[in-house]
C-alpha positions as CSV (number, residue, x, y, z in Angstrom):
1,X,13.7,5.2,-7.7
2,X,16.1,7.1,-5.2
3,X,14.6,9.6,-3.2
4,X,16.9,12.7,-2.6
5,X,17.4,15.3,0.4
6,X,16.1,18.1,-1.7
7,X,12.2,16.0,-2.1
8,X,12.3,15.4,1.0
9,X,13.2,19.0,2.3
10,X,10.7,20.8,-0.5
11,X,8.2,18.4,1.0
12,X,8.9,19.5,4.6
13,X,8.9,22.8,3.4
14,X,5.6,23.0,3.1
15,X,4.7,21.6,6.6
16,X,4.5,23.4,10.0
17,X,8.2,23.9,11.2
18,X,7.2,22.7,14.5
19,X,6.4,19.3,12.9
20,X,8.7,19.1,9.8
21,X,12.0,19.5,12.3
22,X,11.6,16.1,13.9
23,X,10.1,14.9,11.3
24,X,13.6,15.2,9.7
25,X,15.3,13.8,12.2
26,X,12.7,10.3,12.0
27,X,13.3,10.0,8.2
28,X,16.7,9.8,8.7
29,X,16.9,7.5,10.9
30,X,17.3,3.7,9.4
31,X,14.1,2.5,10.9
32,X,11.6,4.4,9.2
33,X,9.1,2.9,7.2
34,X,6.4,5.4,6.7
35,X,4.8,5.4,10.1
36,X,4.7,8.8,11.9
37,X,4.2,8.5,15.4
38,X,1.6,10.9,17.4
39,X,0.7,13.6,15.2
40,X,-2.8,14.9,14.4
41,X,-5.3,15.9,11.6
42,X,-3.9,19.3,10.7
43,X,-0.7,17.2,10.4
44,X,-2.0,14.6,7.8
45,X,-2.9,17.1,5.3
46,X,0.4,19.0,5.2
47,X,2.0,15.4,4.9
48,X,0.7,15.0,1.7
49,X,3.7,16.9,-0.4
50,X,5.8,13.8,1.4
51,X,4.0,10.9,1.0
52,X,4.1,12.0,-2.6
53,X,8.0,12.2,-2.9
54,X,7.8,8.4,-2.4
55,X,5.7,8.1,-5.7
56,X,7.3,5.9,-8.0
57,X,5.4,6.7,-11.3
58,X,7.7,5.2,-14.3
59,X,5.1,4.7,-16.7
60,X,2.3,7.4,-15.6
61,X,5.0,10.4,-14.7
62,X,1.9,10.8,-12.2
63,X,2.7,11.1,-8.7
64,X,-0.6,10.3,-5.3
65,X,0.3,10.7,-2.1
66,X,-2.1,9.8,0.3
67,X,-1.8,9.7,4.7
68,X,-4.0,7.7,6.8
69,X,-5.1,8.5,10.7
70,X,-5.1,5.6,12.7
71,X,-7.0,5.2,15.4
72,X,-3.7,5.1,17.5
73,X,-3.1,8.8,16.5
74,X,-0.4,7.6,14.6
75,X,-0.1,8.7,10.6
76,X,0.7,6.5,7.6
77,X,2.0,7.4,4.4
78,X,1.0,6.4,1.4
79,X,2.5,6.8,-2.5
80,X,1.5,4.9,-6.0
81,X,4.2,2.6,-7.1
82,X,4.7,1.3,-10.7
83,X,6.4,-1.4,-12.0
84,X,8.4,-1.3,-15.1
85,X,8.0,-4.8,-17.7
86,X,5.3,-6.1,-15.9
87,X,1.1,-5.9,-16.2
88,X,-0.5,-2.6,-15.2
89,X,-2.6,-4.6,-12.7
90,X,1.1,-4.7,-10.4
91,X,0.8,-1.3,-9.8
92,X,-0.3,-0.1,-5.7
93,X,-2.6,2.9,-5.5
94,X,-1.8,5.6,-2.9
95,X,-4.7,4.6,-0.9
96,X,-4.0,1.0,-1.0
97,X,-0.4,2.1,0.2
98,X,-1.3,4.1,3.1
99,X,-3.8,1.6,4.1
100,X,-1.6,-1.2,4.2
101,X,1.2,0.5,5.2
102,X,-0.9,1.1,8.5
103,X,-2.3,-2.1,8.6
104,X,1.7,-3.9,8.7
105,X,2.4,-1.5,11.7
106,X,-0.7,-3.4,13.1
107,X,-3.0,-0.5,13.2
108,X,-6.4,-1.9,13.5
109,X,-8.6,1.0,12.2
110,X,-7.8,4.2,10.4
111,X,-10.2,7.2,10.9
112,X,-9.7,9.3,8.0
113,X,-7.6,8.7,4.7
114,X,-6.5,11.9,3.5
115,X,-5.6,11.8,-0.7
116,X,-3.7,13.9,-2.7
117,X,-6.3,13.6,-6.0
118,X,-10.0,12.1,-5.9
119,X,-9.9,8.1,-5.4
120,X,-10.6,5.9,-8.4
121,X,-13.1,3.4,-8.9
122,X,-10.5,1.0,-8.1
123,X,-9.4,2.5,-4.7
124,X,-13.3,3.3,-3.4
125,X,-13.8,-0.8,-3.9
126,X,-11.2,-1.2,-2.3
127,X,-11.5,0.9,1.0
128,X,-15.4,-1.4,1.3
129,X,-13.0,-4.1,3.1
130,X,-12.6,-2.0,6.0
131,X,-15.3,-2.6,9.0
132,X,-16.0,1.3,9.8
133,X,-16.8,2.7,6.2
134,X,-20.0,4.0,7.9
135,X,-17.6,6.7,10.0
136,X,-14.5,6.7,7.7
137,X,-14.0,10.5,6.7
138,X,-12.0,11.1,2.9
139,X,-10.2,14.4,2.7
140,X,-9.7,15.7,-1.1
141,X,-8.5,19.1,-1.6
142,X,-10.2,20.7,1.6
143,X,-13.4,18.5,1.0
144,X,-14.3,15.9,3.3
145,X,-16.4,12.7,1.4
146,X,-17.6,9.7,3.3
147,X,-17.4,6.3,1.1
148,X,-20.9,6.2,0.6
149,X,-21.2,9.7,-0.8
150,X,-18.1,8.1,-3.6
151,X,-19.5,4.6,-4.2
152,X,-23.5,4.8,-4.3
153,X,-24.9,1.3,-4.6
154,X,-21.5,-0.5,-4.1
155,X,-20.7,-4.1,-4.7
156,X,-20.7,-6.3,-2.2
157,X,-21.2,-6.1,1.8
158,X,-19.1,-4.6,4.2
159,X,-17.6,-6.8,6.4
160,X,-18.4,-6.5,9.8
161,X,-16.7,-5.4,12.8
162,X,-13.6,-7.6,13.7
163,X,-13.7,-8.9,10.2
164,X,-12.2,-6.0,8.3
165,X,-9.2,-5.6,6.6
166,X,-7.3,-4.2,9.2
167,X,-8.9,-5.9,12.4
168,X,-9.2,-9.3,10.5
169,X,-8.2,-12.4,12.9
170,X,-5.4,-14.3,12.3
171,X,-5.4,-17.7,9.8
172,X,-4.1,-20.7,12.2
173,X,-1.6,-22.4,9.6
174,X,0.6,-25.4,10.2
175,X,4.0,-26.6,7.9
176,X,5.2,-29.9,8.0
177,X,9.2,-29.1,8.6
178,X,10.2,-29.9,12.2
179,X,12.7,-26.6,11.5
180,X,12.1,-23.8,10.2
181,X,14.8,-20.4,10.0
182,X,13.9,-17.1,10.7
183,X,13.5,-15.7,7.6
184,X,10.6,-18.7,6.5
185,X,8.8,-18.0,10.5
186,X,8.5,-14.2,9.6
187,X,7.0,-15.1,6.3
188,X,4.6,-17.6,7.9
189,X,3.7,-14.6,10.3
190,X,2.6,-12.5,7.6
191,X,1.0,-15.1,5.9
192,X,-1.3,-15.8,9.2
193,X,-2.4,-12.2,8.9
194,X,-4.1,-12.2,5.6
195,X,-7.4,-11.0,4.8
196,X,-8.8,-13.4,2.2
197,X,-12.5,-13.5,3.2
198,X,-12.8,-14.6,-0.6
199,X,-10.5,-17.0,-1.9
200,X,-9.4,-18.6,1.8
201,X,-6.1,-18.9,0.8
202,X,-3.7,-16.9,2.7
203,X,-0.5,-15.8,1.6
204,X,2.7,-14.3,3.1
205,X,6.0,-12.8,1.7
206,X,9.4,-11.8,3.1
207,X,12.1,-9.2,1.3
208,X,15.6,-9.3,2.9
209,X,17.9,-6.3,1.0
210,X,21.8,-6.7,1.2
211,X,21.7,-4.3,4.1
212,X,20.1,-6.8,6.5
213,X,16.9,-4.7,6.4
214,X,14.2,-7.9,6.3
215,X,10.4,-6.6,4.7
216,X,6.6,-8.7,5.3
217,X,3.3,-8.4,3.5
218,X,0.1,-10.3,3.8
219,X,-2.3,-10.8,0.9
220,X,-5.2,-8.4,1.2
221,X,-8.0,-9.5,-1.0
222,X,-11.0,-7.1,-2.2
223,X,-14.9,-8.4,-3.2
224,X,-14.3,-7.4,-6.8
225,X,-11.1,-9.2,-6.8
226,X,-9.1,-7.4,-8.7
227,X,-7.9,-4.3,-6.3
228,X,-6.8,-7.3,-4.2
229,X,-3.2,-6.6,-3.3
230,X,-0.5,-9.5,-3.4
231,X,1.8,-10.2,-0.4
232,X,4.5,-9.3,-2.9
233,X,3.4,-5.7,-3.5
234,X,2.6,-5.1,0.0
235,X,6.1,-6.4,1.0
236,X,7.7,-3.8,-1.5
237,X,5.2,-1.4,-0.4
238,X,6.7,-1.3,3.0
239,X,10.4,-1.5,1.3
240,X,9.3,1.7,-0.5
241,X,9.0,3.4,2.4
242,X,12.1,2.9,4.4
243,X,16.0,3.6,3.7
244,X,16.5,0.6,1.7
245,X,14.3,0.9,-0.9
246,X,16.6,1.2,-3.7
247,X,19.2,-1.3,-1.5
248,X,19.1,-4.8,-3.8
249,X,17.2,-7.5,-2.6
250,X,19.3,-10.8,-2.1
251,X,16.4,-13.0,-0.5
252,X,12.5,-13.6,-1.4
253,X,10.4,-16.1,0.1
254,X,6.7,-16.8,-0.4
255,X,4.1,-19.0,1.7
256,X,1.3,-20.1,0.4
257,X,-1.4,-22.8,1.5
258,X,-0.9,-26.2,-0.5
259,X,-4.5,-26.0,-1.3
260,X,-4.9,-22.5,-2.2
261,X,-7.6,-21.5,-4.9
262,X,-5.3,-19.4,-6.7
263,X,-1.4,-18.9,-6.8
264,X,0.6,-15.7,-7.4
265,X,3.7,-17.4,-7.0
266,X,5.0,-16.5,-10.9
267,X,3.4,-13.1,-10.7
268,X,5.2,-12.7,-7.6
269,X,8.4,-13.8,-9.6
270,X,8.0,-11.3,-12.2
271,X,7.7,-8.2,-10.3
272,X,10.6,-9.2,-8.1
273,X,12.1,-9.8,-11.5
274,X,11.6,-6.6,-12.5
275,X,14.0,-4.7,-9.7
276,X,16.4,-7.9,-9.0
277,X,17.6,-11.3,-9.6
278,X,16.8,-12.7,-7.0
279,X,14.6,-16.2,-7.2
280,X,11.5,-16.7,-4.9
281,X,11.6,-19.6,-2.5
282,X,7.9,-20.9,-2.6
283,X,7.0,-22.5,1.1
284,X,3.8,-24.5,1.3
285,X,2.0,-24.8,4.1
286,X,-1.6,-26.3,5.6
287,X,-4.4,-24.5,7.2
288,X,-6.0,-26.1,10.5
C-alpha cells in the first residue's frame, strides 16, 4: 500500500508547524524508519495521525496509530498491518508495532504509549512483557490509563528489570559454518536479541529489498503465546516505516535454533509469499 505525499501532508497539518517542518524533512530521508529523534510528550499525541497514515488494513478497513515515548526522549511510530491471503493472526497491532519499532531501534524502556484507540485485550496482554508496567502510562483520547486499570487480574507474572521485552539480555548462539555472509550475520544478530522466555527458542529474520535496504526482526513472545510476534512480522514492521515499504523483497533469511520447540518457517514463508515471490532461506544454529 503506497503512502502518498498527500497522506503525509494531511497528517502533518494537524501537527504544530514548528514540529511538522523538520519532520517532513526526516520522513523524506531515505534512512527514515519510524523513529522521531528528540521530541516531547506533547508532540507524541500530535503524531498519532501520522502513525495511522502508515496503517495497512485491507481486511478490516480500520486504521490504528500508536506512538511510543522512549526513555531516551525519542518517539517511535506504530501502525496496524494486515496481510491478505494468510491467517488473521499474522496481523500486528499498532501498540505492538510501536513497541517493537522502539525495540529494534535499541530503546531499553518506554515511558508512555499514545494510541488512537483503546487497546484491545490482545495488546494489553502483550504490554505485560515490559519490565516497567507499574510506571507505564497509556494515553487514549486525552485520558491516561495504567496497565493495571486496563488489565486487572492479568495472566502471568510481570518480568523483572533487565528481563523484559525491551531490556532483555542477548542470547548466545553458535553456528557450524566457518564463513558467513554479511546477510546471515545480520539475521543471527537479530536472533540473539530475541525475547523468548517461554519457549527459549530464539529466532531472527533478515529482509533485503531490491533497492538495497535491509531490515531485521527478532521474535517477541507473550506469556499468553498468541500475542507473540514472529521475527518475520517484526522485520516487515520496520520495512513499513521506510521509503522501501513498496519496494520488492529479493532476499529473506530466517535464523532458528535447531532444537527449537516451535517452528515458524512455514508461517514466515506464507507471509513473505503474500507480498513477494522470494523464497525464505532457513539457517539453523545452536545455543551455548
